[in-house]
N, CA, C, O and the ligand as a Tripos MOL2 file, in Angstrom:
@<TRIPOS>MOLECULE
protein
  229   227    58     0     0
PROTEIN
NO_CHARGES

@<TRIPOS>ATOM
      1 N         -22.2440  -48.9980    4.2850 N.3       1 MET1
      2 CA        -21.2370  -49.7000    5.0650 C.3       1 MET1
      3 C         -19.8330  -49.4140    4.5620 C.2       1 MET1
      4 O         -18.8890  -49.2580    5.3360 O.2       1 MET1
      5 N         -19.7250  -49.3510    3.2430 N.am      2 ALA2
      6 CA        -18.3980  -49.1450    2.6620 C.3       2 ALA2
      7 C         -17.9170  -47.7260    2.9000 C.2       2 ALA2
      8 O         -18.6060  -46.7530    2.5940 O.2       2 ALA2
      9 N         -16.7460  -47.6350    3.4400 N.am      3 LYS3
     10 CA        -16.1700  -46.3160    3.6770 C.3       3 LYS3
     11 C         -15.7110  -45.6860    2.3790 C.2       3 LYS3
     12 O         -15.7840  -44.4720    2.1840 O.2       3 LYS3
     13 N         -15.2250  -46.5680    1.4820 N.am      4 PHE4
     14 CA        -14.7110  -46.0770    0.2130 C.3       4 PHE4
     15 C         -15.4130  -46.7670   -0.9490 C.2       4 PHE4
     16 O         -14.9810  -47.8300   -1.3960 O.2       4 PHE4
     17 N         -16.4630  -46.1850   -1.4240 N.am      5 PRO5
     18 CA        -17.2410  -46.8020   -2.5170 C.3       5 PRO5
     19 C         -16.3870  -47.1330   -3.7210 C.2       5 PRO5
     20 O         -16.6100  -48.1410   -4.3920 O.2       5 PRO5
     21 N         -15.4150  -46.2920   -3.9960 N.am      6 GLU6
     22 CA        -14.5630  -46.5340   -5.1590 C.3       6 GLU6
     23 C         -13.7130  -47.7710   -4.9490 C.2       6 GLU6
     24 O         -13.5800  -48.6070   -5.8420 O.2       6 GLU6
     25 N         -13.1420  -47.8790   -3.7640 N.am      7 ALA7
     26 CA        -12.3210  -49.0490   -3.4570 C.3       7 ALA7
     27 C         -13.1830  -50.3060   -3.4710 C.2       7 ALA7
     28 O         -12.7650  -51.3660   -3.9360 O.2       7 ALA7
     29 N         -14.3670  -50.1610   -2.9600 N.am      8 GLU8
     30 CA        -15.3080  -51.2780   -2.9310 C.3       8 GLU8
     31 C         -15.5790  -51.7550   -4.3520 C.2       8 GLU8
     32 O         -15.5970  -52.9540   -4.6290 O.2       8 GLU8
     33 N         -15.7870  -50.8060   -5.2330 N.am      9 ALA9
     34 CA        -16.0650  -51.1350   -6.6270 C.3       9 ALA9
     35 C         -14.8980  -51.8760   -7.2560 C.2       9 ALA9
     36 O         -15.0860  -52.8000   -8.0480 O.2       9 ALA9
     37 N         -13.7040  -51.4640   -6.8980 N.am     10 VAL10
     38 CA        -12.5180  -52.1300   -7.4330 C.3      10 VAL10
     39 C         -12.4500  -53.5590   -6.9250 C.2      10 VAL10
     40 O         -12.1930  -54.4900   -7.6880 O.2      10 VAL10
     41 N         -12.6810  -53.7210   -5.6470 N.am     11 LEU11
     42 CA        -12.6400  -55.0580   -5.0570 C.3      11 LEU11
     43 C         -13.6690  -55.9710   -5.6880 C.2      11 LEU11
     44 O         -13.4210  -57.1590   -5.8990 O.2      11 LEU11
     45 N         -14.8010  -55.4180   -5.9810 N.am     12 MET12
     46 CA        -15.8840  -56.2080   -6.5480 C.3      12 MET12
     47 C         -15.6250  -56.5710   -8.0000 C.2      12 MET12
     48 O         -16.2450  -57.4780   -8.5540 O.2      12 MET12
     49 N         -14.6980  -55.8440   -8.6000 N.am     13 SER13
     50 CA        -14.4990  -56.0350  -10.0310 C.3      13 SER13
     51 C         -13.2670  -56.8670  -10.3540 C.2      13 SER13
     52 O         -12.8060  -56.8710  -11.4950 O.2      13 SER13
     53 N         -12.7370  -57.5610   -9.3760 N.am     14 VAL14
     54 CA        -11.5800  -58.3940   -9.6470 C.3      14 VAL14
     55 C         -11.9030  -59.8570   -9.3540 C.2      14 VAL14
     56 O         -12.8480  -60.1810   -8.6340 O.2      14 VAL14
     57 N         -11.0950  -60.7100   -9.9300 N.am     15 LYS15
     58 CA        -11.1780  -62.1260   -9.6100 C.3      15 LYS15
     59 C          -9.8890  -62.5110   -8.9160 C.2      15 LYS15
     60 O          -8.8110  -62.0330   -9.2700 O.2      15 LYS15
     61 N         -10.0070  -63.3690   -7.9380 N.am     16 VAL16
     62 CA         -8.8300  -63.7790   -7.1990 C.3      16 VAL16
     63 C          -8.5230  -65.2400   -7.4930 C.2      16 VAL16
     64 O          -9.3980  -66.1050   -7.4490 O.2      16 VAL16
     65 N          -7.2740  -65.4850   -7.7900 N.am     17 CYS17
     66 CA         -6.8260  -66.8350   -8.1040 C.3      17 CYS17
     67 C          -6.9320  -67.7440   -6.8810 C.2      17 CYS17
     68 O          -6.5280  -67.3650   -5.7820 O.2      17 CYS17
     69 N          -7.4700  -68.9290   -7.0760 N.am     18 HIS18
     70 CA         -7.5760  -69.8860   -5.9750 C.3      18 HIS18
     71 C          -6.2030  -70.3620   -5.5380 C.2      18 HIS18
     72 O          -5.9920  -70.7280   -4.3820 O.2      18 HIS18
     73 N          -5.3000  -70.3500   -6.4590 N.am     19 LYS19
     74 CA         -4.0100  -70.9720   -6.2130 C.3      19 LYS19
     75 C          -3.0180  -70.0030   -5.5810 C.2      19 LYS19
     76 O          -2.4380  -70.2890   -4.5330 O.2      19 LYS19
     77 N          -2.8280  -68.8560   -6.2250 N.am     20 CYS20
     78 CA         -1.7930  -67.9380   -5.7410 C.3      20 CYS20
     79 C          -2.3650  -66.6510   -5.1650 C.2      20 CYS20
     80 O          -1.6230  -65.7820   -4.7080 O.2      20 CYS20
     81 N          -3.6700  -66.5360   -5.1870 N.am     21 LYS21
     82 CA         -4.3450  -65.3790   -4.5890 C.3      21 LYS21
     83 C          -4.0900  -64.0680   -5.3150 C.2      21 LYS21
     84 O          -4.3370  -62.9890   -4.7760 O.2      21 LYS21
     85 N          -3.5950  -64.1710   -6.5410 N.am     22 SER22
     86 CA         -3.3800  -62.9530   -7.3070 C.3      22 SER22
     87 C          -4.7070  -62.3640   -7.7440 C.2      22 SER22
     88 O          -5.6800  -63.0810   -7.9780 O.2      22 SER22
     89 N          -4.7260  -61.0830   -7.8450 N.am     23 ARG23
     90 CA         -5.9240  -60.4330   -8.3770 C.3      23 ARG23
     91 C          -5.8080  -60.3380   -9.8850 C.2      23 ARG23
     92 O          -4.7620  -59.9980  -10.4390 O.2      23 ARG23
     93 N          -6.9110  -60.6480  -10.5200 N.am     24 ASN24
     94 CA         -6.9570  -60.5680  -11.9740 C.3      24 ASN24
     95 C          -8.1530  -59.7270  -12.3790 C.2      24 ASN24
     96 O          -9.0970  -59.5700  -11.6050 O.2      24 ASN24
     97 N          -8.1180  -59.1900  -13.5820 N.am     25 PRO25
     98 CA         -9.2720  -58.4400  -14.0660 C.3      25 PRO25
     99 C         -10.5030  -59.3310  -14.0880 C.2      25 PRO25
    100 O         -10.3860  -60.5400  -14.2860 O.2      25 PRO25
    101 N         -11.6600  -58.7620  -13.8920 N.am     26 LYS26
    102 CA        -12.8650  -59.5980  -13.8440 C.3      26 LYS26
    103 C         -13.1410  -60.2660  -15.1760 C.2      26 LYS26
    104 O         -13.9240  -61.2120  -15.2620 O.2      26 LYS26
    105 N         -12.4980  -59.7710  -16.1990 N.am     27 THR27
    106 CA        -12.6740  -60.3770  -17.5170 C.3      27 THR27
    107 C         -11.7170  -61.5410  -17.7460 C.2      27 THR27
    108 O         -11.8190  -62.2560  -18.7430 O.2      27 THR27
    109 N         -10.7980  -61.7210  -16.8230 N.am     28 ALA28
    110 CA         -9.7970  -62.7720  -16.9890 C.3      28 ALA28
    111 C         -10.4240  -64.1520  -16.8960 C.2      28 ALA28
    112 O         -11.3450  -64.3770  -16.1100 O.2      28 ALA28
    113 N          -9.9240  -65.0590  -17.6960 N.am     29 THR29
    114 CA        -10.4220  -66.4310  -17.6460 C.3      29 THR29
    115 C          -9.4300  -67.3440  -16.9410 C.2      29 THR29
    116 O          -9.7370  -68.4770  -16.5700 O.2      29 THR29
    117 N          -8.2350  -66.8040  -16.7730 N.am     30 LYS30
    118 CA         -7.2520  -67.5560  -15.9980 C.3      30 LYS30
    119 C          -6.3000  -66.5760  -15.3350 C.2      30 LYS30
    120 O          -6.2240  -65.4060  -15.7070 O.2      30 LYS30
    121 N          -5.5830  -67.0750  -14.3530 N.am     31 CYS31
    122 CA         -4.6940  -66.2280  -13.5860 C.3      31 CYS31
    123 C          -3.5590  -65.6980  -14.4570 C.2      31 CYS31
    124 O          -2.9270  -66.4410  -15.2080 O.2      31 CYS31
    125 N          -3.3250  -64.4230  -14.3390 N.am     32 ARG32
    126 CA         -2.2580  -63.8190  -15.1420 C.3      32 ARG32
    127 C          -0.8910  -64.1740  -14.5950 C.2      32 ARG32
    128 O           0.1200  -64.0470  -15.2870 O.2      32 ARG32
    129 N          -0.8660  -64.6110  -13.3710 N.am     33 LYS33
    130 CA          0.4120  -64.8910  -12.7310 C.3      33 LYS33
    131 C           0.8260  -66.3540  -12.8780 C.2      33 LYS33
    132 O           1.9320  -66.6580  -13.3260 O.2      33 LYS33
    133 N          -0.0720  -67.2460  -12.4970 N.am     34 CYS34
    134 CA          0.2870  -68.6650  -12.5260 C.3      34 CYS34
    135 C          -0.4840  -69.4470  -13.5700 C.2      34 CYS34
    136 O          -0.1910  -70.6180  -13.8150 O.2      34 CYS34
    137 N          -1.4710  -68.8070  -14.1880 N.am     35 GLY35
    138 CA         -2.2030  -69.4870  -15.2520 C.3      35 GLY35
    139 C          -3.3080  -70.4030  -14.7630 C.2      35 GLY35
    140 O          -3.9490  -71.0840  -15.5620 O.2      35 GLY35
    141 N          -3.5300  -70.4250  -13.4930 N.am     36 TYR36
    142 CA         -4.5830  -71.2510  -12.9170 C.3      36 TYR36
    143 C          -5.9430  -70.7850  -13.4160 C.2      36 TYR36
    144 O          -6.2020  -69.5850  -13.5090 O.2      36 TYR36
    145 N          -6.7970  -71.7250  -13.7320 N.am     37 ARG37
    146 CA         -8.0360  -71.3550  -14.4020 C.3      37 ARG37
    147 C          -9.2170  -71.0980  -13.4710 C.2      37 ARG37
    148 O         -10.2620  -70.6200  -13.9120 O.2      37 ARG37
    149 N          -9.0600  -71.4020  -12.2240 N.am     38 TYR38
    150 CA        -10.1890  -71.1810  -11.3320 C.3      38 TYR38
    151 C         -10.0220  -69.8920  -10.5490 C.2      38 TYR38
    152 O          -9.2170  -69.7870   -9.6240 O.2      38 TYR38
    153 N         -10.8070  -68.9310  -10.9540 N.am     39 LEU39
    154 CA        -10.7730  -67.6300  -10.2970 C.3      39 LEU39
    155 C         -12.1210  -67.3950   -9.6350 C.2      39 LEU39
    156 O         -13.1720  -67.7520  -10.1670 O.2      39 LEU39
    157 N         -12.0600  -66.8050   -8.4990 N.am     40 ARG40
    158 CA        -13.3290  -66.4800   -7.8620 C.3      40 ARG40
    159 C         -13.5010  -64.9780   -7.8100 C.2      40 ARG40
    160 O         -12.5320  -64.2270   -7.7070 O.2      40 ARG40
    161 N         -14.7420  -64.5570   -7.8820 N.am     41 GLY41
    162 CA        -15.0250  -63.1370   -7.7660 C.3      41 GLY41
    163 C         -14.8120  -62.7100   -6.3380 C.2      41 GLY41
    164 O         -15.1230  -63.4400   -5.3980 O.2      41 GLY41
    165 N         -14.2870  -61.5400   -6.1910 N.am     42 LYS42
    166 CA        -14.1010  -61.0190   -4.8450 C.3      42 LYS42
    167 C         -15.3880  -60.3460   -4.4450 C.2      42 LYS42
    168 O         -15.8210  -59.3920   -5.0910 O.2      42 LYS42
    169 N         -15.9910  -60.8210   -3.4090 N.am     43 LYS43
    170 CA        -17.2520  -60.2200   -2.9920 C.3      43 LYS43
    171 C         -17.4230  -60.3270   -1.4950 C.2      43 LYS43
    172 O         -16.6920  -61.0430   -0.8110 O.2      43 LYS43
    173 N         -18.3830  -59.6140   -1.0160 N.am     44 LYS44
    174 CA        -18.6430  -59.6140    0.4130 C.3      44 LYS44
    175 C         -19.1770  -60.9650    0.8570 C.2      44 LYS44
    176 O         -19.9330  -61.6190    0.1390 O.2      44 LYS44
    177 N         -18.7790  -61.3630    2.0270 N.am     45 GLY45
    178 CA        -19.3180  -62.5870    2.5900 C.3      45 GLY45
    179 C         -20.7310  -62.3410    3.0860 C.2      45 GLY45
    180 O         -21.1020  -61.2130    3.4110 O.2      45 GLY45
    181 N         -21.5020  -63.3900    3.1410 N.am     46 LYS46
    182 CA        -22.8820  -63.2580    3.6040 C.3      46 LYS46
    183 C         -22.9510  -62.8540    5.0790 C.2      46 LYS46
    184 O         -23.8310  -62.1060    5.5040 O.2      46 LYS46
    185 N         -22.0010  -63.3720    5.8290 N.am     47 GLY47
    186 CA        -22.0200  -63.1220    7.2620 C.3      47 GLY47
    187 C         -21.5700  -61.7220    7.6360 C.2      47 GLY47
    188 O         -21.8240  -61.2490    8.7430 O.2      47 GLY47
    189 N         -20.9070  -61.0740    6.7130 N.am     48 GLY48
    190 CA        -20.4100  -59.7340    7.0350 C.3      48 GLY48
    191 C         -19.0950  -59.8200    7.7650 C.2      48 GLY48
    192 O         -18.0600  -60.0570    7.1430 O.2      48 GLY48
    193 N         -19.1080  -59.6340    9.0630 N.am     49 LYS49
    194 CA        -17.8730  -59.6650    9.8340 C.3      49 LYS49
    195 C         -17.1930  -61.0320    9.7740 C.2      49 LYS49
    196 O         -17.8510  -62.0690    9.8590 O.2      49 LYS49
    197 N         -15.8950  -61.0180    9.6300 N.am     50 GLY50
    198 CA        -15.1380  -62.2630    9.6520 C.3      50 GLY50
    199 C         -15.1180  -62.9740    8.3240 C.2      50 GLY50
    200 O         -14.3680  -63.9360    8.1590 O.2      50 GLY50
    201 N         -15.8970  -62.5450    7.3920 N.am     51 ALA51
    202 CA        -15.9360  -63.2070    6.0990 C.3      51 ALA51
    203 C         -14.6340  -63.0000    5.3530 C.2      51 ALA51
    204 O         -14.1420  -63.9020    4.6750 O.2      51 ALA51
    205 N         -14.0840  -61.8140    5.4840 N.am     52 ALA52
    206 CA        -12.8320  -61.5220    4.7900 C.3      52 ALA52
    207 C         -11.6590  -61.8000    5.7210 C.2      52 ALA52
    208 O         -11.6120  -61.3060    6.8480 O.2      52 ALA52
    209 N         -10.7280  -62.5860    5.2400 N.am     53 GLY53
    210 CA         -9.5320  -62.8390    6.0300 C.3      53 GLY53
    211 C          -9.6450  -64.0900    6.8890 C.2      53 GLY53
    212 O          -8.6250  -64.6720    7.2570 O.2      53 GLY53
    213 N         -10.8210  -64.5020    7.2060 N.am     54 GLY54
    214 CA        -10.9650  -65.6830    8.0240 C.3      54 GLY54
    215 C         -11.2300  -66.9310    7.2170 C.2      54 GLY54
    216 O         -11.5740  -67.9790    7.7640 O.2      54 GLY54
    217 N         -11.0680  -66.8130    5.9100 N.am     55 ALA55
    218 CA        -11.3980  -67.9160    5.0260 C.3      55 ALA55
    219 C         -10.3100  -68.9840    4.9590 C.2      55 ALA55
    220 O         -10.4870  -70.0200    4.3180 O.2      55 ALA55
    221 N          -9.1980  -68.7290    5.6150 N.am     56 ALA56
    222 CA         -8.0700  -69.6400    5.5080 C.3      56 ALA56
    223 C          -8.3340  -70.9830    6.1880 C.2      56 ALA56
    224 O          -7.8280  -72.0120    5.7410 O.2      56 ALA56
    225 N          -9.1050  -70.9800    7.2410 N.am     57 LYS57
    226 CA         -9.3150  -72.2230    7.9870 C.3      57 LYS57
    227 C         -10.3220  -73.1410    7.3210 C.2      57 LYS57
    228 O         -10.6030  -74.2250    7.8320 O.2      57 LYS57
    229 ZN         -2.6680  -67.6460   -9.7670 Zn       58 ZN58
@<TRIPOS>BOND
     1     1     2 1
     2     2     3 1
     3     3     4 2
     4     3     5 am
     5     5     6 1
     6     6     7 1
     7     7     8 2
     8     7     9 am
     9     9    10 1
    10    10    11 1
    11    11    12 2
    12    11    13 am
    13    13    14 1
    14    14    15 1
    15    15    16 2
    16    15    17 am
    17    17    18 1
    18    18    19 1
    19    19    20 2
    20    19    21 am
    21    21    22 1
    22    22    23 1
    23    23    24 2
    24    23    25 am
    25    25    26 1
    26    26    27 1
    27    27    28 2
    28    27    29 am
    29    29    30 1
    30    30    31 1
    31    31    32 2
    32    31    33 am
    33    33    34 1
    34    34    35 1
    35    35    36 2
    36    35    37 am
    37    37    38 1
    38    38    39 1
    39    39    40 2
    40    39    41 am
    41    41    42 1
    42    42    43 1
    43    43    44 2
    44    43    45 am
    45    45    46 1
    46    46    47 1
    47    47    48 2
    48    47    49 am
    49    49    50 1
    50    50    51 1
    51    51    52 2
    52    51    53 am
    53    53    54 1
    54    54    55 1
    55    55    56 2
    56    55    57 am
    57    57    58 1
    58    58    59 1
    59    59    60 2
    60    59    61 am
    61    61    62 1
    62    62    63 1
    63    63    64 2
    64    63    65 am
    65    65    66 1
    66    66    67 1
    67    67    68 2
    68    67    69 am
    69    69    70 1
    70    70    71 1
    71    71    72 2
    72    71    73 am
    73    73    74 1
    74    74    75 1
    75    75    76 2
    76    75    77 am
    77    77    78 1
    78    78    79 1
    79    79    80 2
    80    79    81 am
    81    81    82 1
    82    82    83 1
    83    83    84 2
    84    83    85 am
    85    85    86 1
    86    86    87 1
    87    87    88 2
    88    87    89 am
    89    89    90 1
    90    90    91 1
    91    91    92 2
    92    91    93 am
    93    93    94 1
    94    94    95 1
    95    95    96 2
    96    95    97 am
    97    97    98 1
    98    98    99 1
    99    99   100 2
   100    99   101 am
   101   101   102 1
   102   102   103 1
   103   103   104 2
   104   103   105 am
   105   105   106 1
   106   106   107 1
   107   107   108 2
   108   107   109 am
   109   109   110 1
   110   110   111 1
   111   111   112 2
   112   111   113 am
   113   113   114 1
   114   114   115 1
   115   115   116 2
   116   115   117 am
   117   117   118 1
   118   118   119 1
   119   119   120 2
   120   119   121 am
   121   121   122 1
   122   122   123 1
   123   123   124 2
   124   123   125 am
   125   125   126 1
   126   126   127 1
   127   127   128 2
   128   127   129 am
   129   129   130 1
   130   130   131 1
   131   131   132 2
   132   131   133 am
   133   133   134 1
   134   134   135 1
   135   135   136 2
   136   135   137 am
   137   137   138 1
   138   138   139 1
   139   139   140 2
   140   139   141 am
   141   141   142 1
   142   142   143 1
   143   143   144 2
   144   143   145 am
   145   145   146 1
   146   146   147 1
   147   147   148 2
   148   147   149 am
   149   149   150 1
   150   150   151 1
   151   151   152 2
   152   151   153 am
   153   153   154 1
   154   154   155 1
   155   155   156 2
   156   155   157 am
   157   157   158 1
   158   158   159 1
   159   159   160 2
   160   159   161 am
   161   161   162 1
   162   162   163 1
   163   163   164 2
   164   163   165 am
   165   165   166 1
   166   166   167 1
   167   167   168 2
   168   167   169 am
   169   169   170 1
   170   170   171 1
   171   171   172 2
   172   171   173 am
   173   173   174 1
   174   174   175 1
   175   175   176 2
   176   175   177 am
   177   177   178 1
   178   178   179 1
   179   179   180 2
   180   179   181 am
   181   181   182 1
   182   182   183 1
   183   183   184 2
   184   183   185 am
   185   185   186 1
   186   186   187 1
   187   187   188 2
   188   187   189 am
   189   189   190 1
   190   190   191 1
   191   191   192 2
   192   191   193 am
   193   193   194 1
   194   194   195 1
   195   195   196 2
   196   195   197 am
   197   197   198 1
   198   198   199 1
   199   199   200 2
   200   199   201 am
   201   201   202 1
   202   202   203 1
   203   203   204 2
   204   203   205 am
   205   205   206 1
   206   206   207 1
   207   207   208 2
   208   207   209 am
   209   209   210 1
   210   210   211 1
   211   211   212 2
   212   211   213 am
   213   213   214 1
   214   214   215 1
   215   215   216 2
   216   215   217 am
   217   217   218 1
   218   218   219 1
   219   219   220 2
   220   219   221 am
   221   221   222 1
   222   222   223 1
   223   223   224 2
   224   223   225 am
   225   225   226 1
   226   226   227 1
   227   227   228 2
@<TRIPOS>SUBSTRUCTURE
     1 MET1         2 RESIDUE 1 A MET
     2 ALA2         6 RESIDUE 1 A ALA
     3 LYS3        10 RESIDUE 1 A LYS
     4 PHE4        14 RESIDUE 1 A PHE
     5 PRO5        18 RESIDUE 1 A PRO
     6 GLU6        22 RESIDUE 1 A GLU
     7 ALA7        26 RESIDUE 1 A ALA
     8 GLU8        30 RESIDUE 1 A GLU
     9 ALA9        34 RESIDUE 1 A ALA
    10 VAL10       38 RESIDUE 1 A VAL
    11 LEU11       42 RESIDUE 1 A LEU
    12 MET12       46 RESIDUE 1 A MET
    13 SER13       50 RESIDUE 1 A SER
    14 VAL14       54 RESIDUE 1 A VAL
    15 LYS15       58 RESIDUE 1 A LYS
    16 VAL16       62 RESIDUE 1 A VAL
    17 CYS17       66 RESIDUE 1 A CYS
    18 HIS18       70 RESIDUE 1 A HIS
    19 LYS19       74 RESIDUE 1 A LYS
    20 CYS20       78 RESIDUE 1 A CYS
    21 LYS21       82 RESIDUE 1 A LYS
    22 SER22       86 RESIDUE 1 A SER
    23 ARG23       90 RESIDUE 1 A ARG
    24 ASN24       94 RESIDUE 1 A ASN
    25 PRO25       98 RESIDUE 1 A PRO
    26 LYS26      102 RESIDUE 1 A LYS
    27 THR27      106 RESIDUE 1 A THR
    28 ALA28      110 RESIDUE 1 A ALA
    29 THR29      114 RESIDUE 1 A THR
    30 LYS30      118 RESIDUE 1 A LYS
    31 CYS31      122 RESIDUE 1 A CYS
    32 ARG32      126 RESIDUE 1 A ARG
    33 LYS33      130 RESIDUE 1 A LYS
    34 CYS34      134 RESIDUE 1 A CYS
    35 GLY35      138 RESIDUE 1 A GLY
    36 TYR36      142 RESIDUE 1 A TYR
    37 ARG37      146 RESIDUE 1 A ARG
    38 TYR38      150 RESIDUE 1 A TYR
    39 LEU39      154 RESIDUE 1 A LEU
    40 ARG40      158 RESIDUE 1 A ARG
    41 GLY41      162 RESIDUE 1 A GLY
    42 LYS42      166 RESIDUE 1 A LYS
    43 LYS43      170 RESIDUE 1 A LYS
    44 LYS44      174 RESIDUE 1 A LYS
    45 GLY45      178 RESIDUE 1 A GLY
    46 LYS46      182 RESIDUE 1 A LYS
    47 GLY47      186 RESIDUE 1 A GLY
    48 GLY48      190 RESIDUE 1 A GLY
    49 LYS49      194 RESIDUE 1 A LYS
    50 GLY50      198 RESIDUE 1 A GLY
    51 ALA51      202 RESIDUE 1 A ALA
    52 ALA52      206 RESIDUE 1 A ALA
    53 GLY53      210 RESIDUE 1 A GLY
    54 GLY54      214 RESIDUE 1 A GLY
    55 ALA55      218 RESIDUE 1 A ALA
    56 ALA56      222 RESIDUE 1 A ALA
    57 LYS57      226 RESIDUE 1 A LYS
    58 ZN58       229 GROUP 0 **** ****
């Protein structure tokens, strides 16, 4: 499915800050930008389509 396996790997290997949406290294324990401690792994949604970008609502 992934057009760019390398890009996919990068996306999978980052954590995104809940607060400011900054990307952090997957080894990060807190956001490098705002210091927020809750980071989520960036991963594919279960539903596939609409999972990315539609999470705002
Ligand atoms: Zn942050």
